[in-house]
VOGU-3710 file (C-alpha; in Angstrom, 3 decimals, decimal comma):
1> mgrgdgsgri> 10,920/-16,743/0,666  9,857/-15,532/4,150  6,343/-15,695/5,103  4,084/-13,226/6,591  4,573/-14,558/10,095  8,172/-14,505/10,130  8,706/-18,191/9,392  11,526/-19,031/6,924  13,495/-15,886/7,981  17,087/-15,636/6,697
11> vspegaddtg> 19,350/-12,776/7,728  22,980/-12,078/6,712  25,979/-12,500/9,249  28,112/-9,588/10,417  30,562/-8,635/7,635  28,646/-10,403/4,684  29,894/-9,642/1,357  28,053/-6,480/0,099  29,905/-5,814/-3,267  27,635/-4,091/-5,565
21> agilhvdmda> 24,643/-4,270/-3,283  24,094/-0,452/-3,392  20,166/-0,620/-3,535  18,201/-0,888/-0,332  14,613/-1,649/0,304  13,481/-0,807/3,873  10,239/-2,139/5,069  8,708/-1,238/8,522  7,581/-4,504/10,390  3,929/-4,755/11,024
31> fyasveqldd> 3,949/-0,901/10,768  0,558/-0,119/12,022  0,370/-2,623/14,634  3,952/-1,627/15,866  2,949/2,185/16,105  -0,124/1,044/18,106  2,202/-1,036/20,464  4,562/2,003/20,666  1,727/4,211/21,877  0,382/1,653/24,369
41> pslrgkpiii> 2,998/-0,398/25,665  0,589/-2,976/27,097  -0,006/-4,314/23,773  3,661/-5,397/23,093  3,849/-9,140/22,850  0,331/-9,575/22,201  -1,714/-10,684/19,178  -3,124/-7,557/17,959  -5,319/-6,736/14,858  -5,702/-3,284/13,423
51> gapdsrsvvs> -9,350/-2,875/12,347  -12,746/-1,958/13,501  -14,081/-4,224/16,446  -16,788/-5,693/14,155  -16,539/-9,165/12,637  -17,572/-7,690/9,269  -14,594/-4,991/8,958  -11,439/-6,090/7,456  -7,860/-6,390/8,887  -5,834/-3,397/8,113
61> sasyearrfg> -2,739/-4,915/9,612  -1,716/-7,547/12,509  1,329/-8,023/14,801  3,595/-10,829/14,118  2,008/-12,560/17,297  -1,273/-12,696/15,307  0,105/-13,369/12,007  1,363/-16,828/13,437  -2,270/-17,670/13,759  -2,891/-17,217/10,048
71> vrsampvgqa> -4,180/-13,797/10,456  -3,474/-11,584/7,219  -4,313/-8,258/5,968  -7,553/-7,588/4,139  -9,042/-10,669/5,908  -12,514/-10,212/7,546  -12,171/-9,418/11,189  -14,531/-12,156/12,248  -12,316/-14,564/10,257  -9,173/-13,274/12,013
81> lrlcpaaivv> -10,792/-13,635/15,521  -11,709/-17,374/14,681  -8,044/-17,998/13,838  -6,613/-16,202/16,982  -9,446/-15,595/19,467  -7,052/-13,977/22,017  -6,235/-11,227/19,520  -6,924/-7,581/20,790  -8,690/-5,458/17,921  -7,446/-1,848/17,928
91> lphfdrylee> -8,989/0,858/15,901  -6,646/2,272/13,199  -4,909/5,613/13,744  -3,741/6,684/10,451  -2,752/10,326/11,340  -0,377/8,578/13,787  0,912/6,162/11,120  1,526/9,176/8,858  3,444/10,986/11,658  5,830/8,138/12,190
101> sarvmnifre> 6,170/7,667/8,483  7,332/11,099/8,172  9,992/10,585/10,792  11,090/7,175/9,261  11,280/8,909/5,697  13,551/11,764/7,079  15,688/9,339/8,711  16,232/7,731/5,388  16,980/11,083/3,598  19,715/11,731/6,231
111> ftplveplsi> 21,698/8,926/4,611  20,982/9,603/0,943  18,617/11,942/-0,801  17,804/9,196/-3,316  14,840/7,756/-1,497  11,557/6,399/-3,398  8,740/5,940/-0,850  6,808/3,088/-2,015  3,981/3,267/0,618  3,619/4,689/4,089
121> deafldvrga> 5,844/1,947/5,477  8,560/1,134/2,690  11,090/2,477/0,555  13,831/1,993/-1,936  17,190/3,973/-0,935  20,095/4,225/-3,604  23,112/4,350/-1,213  25,970/3,824/-4,233  27,006/7,429/-3,902  27,209/7,458/-0,102
131> rrlwgspgqi> 29,963/5,000/0,624  32,512/7,960/1,337  30,206/9,601/3,857  28,668/6,544/5,647  30,401/3,428/4,382  29,721/0,285/2,512  25,853/-0,583/1,785  25,993/-3,210/4,473  27,427/-0,740/7,111  24,627/2,042/5,914
141> armlrvrvfe> 21,939/-0,547/6,276  23,046/-1,486/10,031  23,466/2,037/10,599  20,097/2,902/9,194  18,342/-0,032/11,324  19,868/1,434/14,540  18,840/4,892/13,823  15,367/4,169/13,147  14,969/2,107/16,223  16,685/4,657/18,573
151> etglvcsvga> 14,822/7,694/16,991  11,368/6,184/16,645  11,128/2,722/18,620  9,915/1,078/15,736  11,753/-1,811/13,994  12,598/-2,395/10,136  13,827/-4,787/7,967  16,316/-4,254/5,058  17,287/-6,089/1,857  20,457/-4,812/-0,038
161> aatkhvakma> 21,160/-6,045/-3,587  22,205/-4,654/-6,968  18,552/-3,946/-8,060  15,322/-3,024/-6,853  13,814/-6,307/-7,352  16,171/-8,514/-5,665  16,427/-5,900/-2,784  12,865/-6,167/-2,110  12,722/-9,966/-2,173  15,732/-9,939/0,288
171> stiskpdgll> 13,748/-7,525/2,742  10,817/-9,904/2,429  12,984/-12,946/3,391  14,664/-11,135/6,236  11,563/-10,020/7,966  10,997/-9,409/10,911  13,730/-7,067/12,197  16,408/-8,531/10,047  18,942/-7,566/7,157  19,733/-9,780/4,068
181> ivaeghtaaf> 22,496/-8,652/1,839  22,722/-10,122/-1,634  26,192/-9,120/-3,356  25,920/-8,621/-7,050  27,939/-11,665/-7,720  25,713/-13,780/-5,837  22,486/-12,723/-7,560  22,067/-15,753/-9,718  22,499/-18,296/-6,690  20,070/-16,350/-4,517
191> laprpvralw> 17,311/-16,177/-6,992  17,640/-19,817/-8,563  15,803/-21,711/-5,652  13,067/-19,003/-5,102  9,391/-19,829/-5,985  8,081/-18,167/-8,990  5,677/-16,476/-6,872  8,479/-14,473/-5,433  9,089/-12,646/-8,656  7,621/-9,149/-9,002
201> gvgpkaseal> 4,407/-9,060/-10,657  3,744/-12,967/-10,772  0,587/-13,236/-8,994  -1,821/-16,416/-8,260  -2,959/-16,525/-12,111  0,540/-16,186/-13,404  1,854/-18,661/-11,030  -0,904/-21,248/-11,883  -0,011/-20,832/-15,536  3,623/-21,553/-14,956
211> dgrgihtvad> 3,016/-24,491/-12,398  0,968/-26,208/-15,164  3,928/-26,168/-17,272  6,088/-27,606/-14,757  7,725/-24,216/-14,056  7,972/-23,812/-10,139  11,172/-22,084/-9,219  13,419/-19,336/-10,671  15,850/-22,197/-11,628  13,035/-23,519/-13,835
221> ildtpldvlr> 12,380/-20,164/-15,593  16,001/-20,243/-16,633  15,635/-23,508/-18,217  12,458/-22,455/-20,167  12,553/-20,761/-23,660  11,458/-17,409/-23,843  8,623/-18,130/-26,309  7,216/-20,578/-23,958  6,961/-17,839/-21,282  5,410/-15,572/-23,693
231> ralgaamgdr> 2,836/-18,170/-24,530  2,108/-18,652/-20,841  2,180/-15,304/-19,562  1,849/-13,020/-22,533  4,449/-11,213/-24,493  5,256/-8,429/-21,949  4,883/-10,384/-18,691  6,964/-13,107/-20,296  9,558/-10,842/-21,151  9,521/-9,376/-17,589
241> vwnlargida> 9,942/-12,712/-15,905  12,608/-13,761/-18,325  14,621/-10,807/-17,186  13,699/-10,806/-13,624  14,849/-14,574/-13,317  18,416/-13,500/-14,464  18,632/-10,629/-12,159  17,986/-7,903/-14,770  16,009/-4,857/-13,450  16,873/-1,687/-15,015
251> revdtvhvek> 14,592/0,509/-12,725  16,499/3,278/-10,793  15,473/4,766/-7,428  12,953/7,323/-8,484  12,652/10,241/-5,997  9,746/11,696/-7,918  6,560/9,841/-7,273  3,546/10,143/-9,358  0,573/9,116/-7,556  -1,538/6,760/-9,408
261> sigheetfmq> -5,021/6,706/-7,569  -6,462/7,815/-4,285  -9,543/5,875/-2,802  -11,530/5,280/0,328  -13,864/2,350/1,117  -16,195/1,228/3,653  -17,332/-2,239/5,066  -20,663/-1,888/6,551  -21,522/-3,300/9,917  -24,729/-4,915/8,386
271> disdsrvlrs> -25,479/-5,529/4,742  -27,348/-2,623/3,119  -29,990/-2,678/0,447  -31,420/0,865/0,997  -30,275/2,964/-2,289  -30,707/6,243/-0,352  -28,182/4,956/2,289  -25,647/3,791/-0,140  -25,888/6,753/-2,217  -25,203/8,839/0,919
281> elrrladrvg> -22,109/6,687/1,617  -20,835/7,179/-1,808  -21,103/10,827/-1,158  -19,102/10,618/1,961  -16,527/8,596/0,335  -16,326/11,093/-2,616  -15,847/13,941/-0,342  -13,028/12,347/1,512  -11,395/11,439/-1,930  -11,711/14,828/-3,244
291> arlrqggwea> -10,046/16,237/0,145  -7,097/14,032/-0,390  -6,615/15,121/-3,997  -6,780/18,776/-2,978  -4,409/17,857/-0,024  -1,993/16,297/-2,424  -2,284/18,782/-5,463  -3,813/16,368/-7,764  -6,868/16,167/-10,126  -8,328/12,987/-11,386
301> stiaikvrfs> -9,500/12,033/-14,874  -11,194/8,916/-14,072  -13,477/7,916/-11,102  -14,174/4,339/-10,214  -16,423/2,664/-7,623  -15,966/-0,738/-5,974  -19,176/-2,813/-4,641  -18,914/-6,008/-2,885  -22,192/-7,768/-2,396  -23,372/-10,059/0,816
311> dfttisrsqt> -22,021/-13,153/-0,994  -18,728/-11,483/-1,449  -19,073/-10,882/-5,250  -16,821/-7,824/-5,985  -17,446/-5,613/-9,060  -16,004/-2,360/-9,923  -17,063/0,275/-12,462  -15,138/3,437/-13,876  -15,925/6,659/-15,855  -13,704/8,939/-17,568
321> lgeptavgqr> -14,493/12,598/-17,027  -14,790/15,598/-19,387  -12,299/17,409/-17,494  -10,075/16,510/-14,517  -11,374/17,342/-11,019  -10,579/17,379/-7,307  -14,140/18,531/-6,444  -15,871/16,051/-4,207  -19,467/17,003/-5,501  -18,435/16,019/-9,050
331> igdaahdlfa> -16,640/12,867/-7,922  -19,562/11,977/-6,011  -21,991/12,608/-8,995  -19,884/10,404/-11,156  -19,861/7,701/-8,376  -23,705/8,085/-8,242  -23,985/7,705/-12,217  -21,905/4,434/-11,914  -23,709/3,008/-9,223  -26,997/3,613/-10,858
341> avdrslpvrl> -25,992/1,261/-13,585  -25,106/-1,467/-11,175  -27,343/-4,477/-11,096  -27,933/-5,126/-7,475  -29,799/-8,469/-6,666  -28,009/-8,748/-3,153  -27,604/-6,339/-0,246  -24,002/-4,405/-0,175  -21,249/-5,422/2,166  -18,630/-2,967/1,301
351> igvraeklrp> -18,546/0,166/-1,195  -15,444/2,355/-2,349  -14,773/5,350/-4,565  -11,441/5,854/-6,334  -9,908/8,763/-8,109  -7,543/7,387/-10,945  -5,486/8,716/-14,009  -4,089/11,682/-11,528  -2,557/14,742/-12,780  -1,077/17,824/-11,125
361> aggsmmalwd> -3,925/20,409/-10,333  -4,203/23,300/-12,417  -2,593/21,520/-15,426  -5,541/21,670/-17,703  -6,767/24,692/-19,805  -9,418/26,716/-18,224  -12,886/26,594/-19,892  -15,165/29,663/-20,869  -17,082/28,874/-17,786  -16,349/26,653/-14,597
371> ddeewrrveg> -19,115/24,310/-13,817  -17,645/23,623/-10,462  -16,693/27,060/-9,391  -19,339/27,367/-6,686  -18,444/23,859/-5,156  -14,864/24,691/-5,535  -15,233/27,633/-3,355  -17,240/25,638/-0,839  -15,158/22,812/-0,419  -12,167/25,217/-0,323
381> aldgaaarfg> -13,793/26,784/2,954  -14,510/23,254/4,284  -10,705/22,562/3,766  -9,858/25,765/5,654  -12,187/24,611/8,418  -10,613/21,320/8,764  -7,042/22,368/8,845  -8,093/24,855/11,557  -10,552/22,984/13,692  -10,126/19,157/12,741
391> kgvitratll> -11,618/16,864/10,282  -15,307/16,154/10,548  -16,005/19,570/12,226  -18,257/20,710/9,366  -20,060/17,975/6,989  -23,118/17,644/4,685  -26,156/17,667/6,538  -27,272/14,373/4,808  -24,187/12,626/6,266  -25,264/13,234/9,827
401> gaargggtip> -26,069/10,159/11,733  -24,840/7,086/13,555  -21,725/5,489/11,740  -22,557/2,395/9,705  -19,118/0,984/9,200  -15,768/0,885/10,783  -14,628/4,253/9,285  -13,514/4,684/5,850  -10,306/3,124/5,095  -7,737/4,799/2,818
411> ssprppsdse> -6,307/2,757/-0,170  -2,577/2,501/0,322  -2,199/5,714/2,035  1,079/7,486/0,851  3,845/8,869/3,246  4,071/12,538/3,791  6,349/14,204/1,350  9,589/15,656/2,624  8,532/18,903/2,278  5,756/18,647/4,883
//
């Protein structure tokens, strides 16, 4: 597999066989960092880290120049700077990333309506029905890469294959700024030498379980009986790995995305023991989560919190609500209840709030009375003020004061829909 720093990169030559490779996976290269370099040309070619200029915050993204020193996403900024002392730390600008994401996704939809955004910077495209209009999958992939660069100044990598899984593997191997095509008939030869970690869903624990049985590559999986895989990984995962190793992936490109969760988290500049401060931060995060739920037209049935202590021990707790909600006040109340039950013997380094088990807003039957009616009106007014005057113009009095962290970071921010 290609590595995060671009080493091990493989690309297809001009005119490569693209028979049956009608699924594209398009991945923007170092997206956050690339947008910052686009907005500030003086940053081009330099190692940059996207995050708060504080050793305790975490890396949201990094340019390839920084990645070659071992800098990775989710790494503490202090550790990243020790690996790459010359790196420039740049504050994230998520509104700009969403803006550029919308432009990129619109370009994708000009080639095919069958676009499945996976995140703010990547998507699957089904181009099997676009041959008559645009040409073969390889031709479409090359045109798409040129269009994205010409219209946005940003660079993407593309994998083309017969299935989503293989297309995503191919785009990873081709990064940065590459195109790798795996013709349907070449799928088995492409997969065989890949490490087991390259397969979808095989994380460190599953990889360790397979390594312990002498299963290191996809070719090894092909030589392993299904019952052995099931014993090592469990029935469901064993079946999945058995199929993926053979290039079997029945998933279609799904243009209707169902949001799974929405969350925000904060890494503090100093570890915090004061329960009042922590409860205040939970309320701040809950309000941000509620606003994003309302903006997306969702309600949450489950609220979860994440707490990371000073020794980096991390726990999570969740609570299912009696009725789904998008009201920040109720999300905050649930977060407070969960936090009150946490045994805290150490100061807190990071705290987060997440809304889970989402459903379209208004889908539940109305109760005889609405306990959230008053807060719903208040938060609706806040949404209107934010839309008119900008975020943060009006906030709770209890949340006023100096920032304690590097700014709340949305977890896996979604790209804007094609209607926005």
